[in-house]
C-alpha angles and dihedrals in degrees: 000000000000129000096261097093092044092050089047091057091047091054092046093043091055092045090052090050093051091048092049091048091048088240135129138208089274090066092063112097094185143326127240125202118194109190140157118263156284094079141128108235093183090058096032095239131150104209109198102287114194094262093046100038092160094054095094109173094333108180094221094162094055092043091053097039092048094047099045098027094231136105115276128197130198128206140174108261094234093055089044093049090046092055091045093056091039093054103033112005141044095327097061110130094021129114096190113045135154123203121197119196097207096186126117086326133011129247136161135226114197128202108188122177089352096304135098110254113216105165130227092299098025089255100115115127097045085132092144088069094064111107110236099179136012092248137013144093113354121245128159085009090295125108116228092019123144093252086049092058106035109026124093092255091047091050087053093054093047089046093054090055095046092049092047091049091049093051092048090052093044094245110155118240133160087223092064094110088069089063089076104022143019132008122277109230122206086256091059091046093049094048089051094048092049086056089054101260104163093205091053090048090050092050092054093043094051090046086054092052092051088048090054090051091054097043088052089063090051093050096047089051103038107023094211124181092225140016110200119192130198130190112025093021093052090050101037097036116173094359085071102026100048096063088040090057093046092054095043093050086053096045108033126076105273095229091054095041090051095063099041124090119206109207142154119251110282093212093062118188089351093070096094091054095046090046090056091050090052088053090048089055086064098243087145092072092061130054091212114085110210120197113225123194116285111277 
């Protein structure tokens, strides 16, 4: 299915919100779109990201600008999330902060010395593409990549292996139906772990350990004050972060590990909304990230 129906719903949704708020298009200052890459923020195009495979060069900025008659800006969701947490969340007061999306895939937004770091071709932050092991779950079309091990889709792949191995060995798990049919989502795994399922707990723990290995690389290279994580980290909390902290403390340089906080995104499930608002304020046109008063 193409993007037409989704775009129609976006337009109607904004229109309904304006109507309910007794506002008109004239009351809109600007519109922000936070979206997973790849995209071209300069031309305002969404270019078939993994979760929107049929959105090939969709001119979302032009569509929204033409419809509402106001400026519109597009930004990679990892960069937008990084700015949201830097301004209003767990990254407040820092100068060097990394934000990890940790959703279906894994991307990073980097604020270094108070500035968004984009790289020479604006591809900086594709941390999920780094190969962590020679083999393993596939992410970014690469087996054993960081995304393969610690994203939602990667956790699902690892979980299927663990569940099938448990069933073959006669180990009891409430996730056993997935050995034959269906796909266990992180939500299924978290619920089973909360009910005391040992296989589910081990899946989360091993994912956390792989996360720690990956974060140790980030800490050694970039020496940030804070690594903020959305998605899985927000939903799994210490079950994921405790093993991650243990591994990175062992693997990372002590002087760098000591000064780096590892935390879940403070904005919680609001982060997507706040990120889009940050894009609407046109931060993406400037490399310097200013920090306004808390709204």
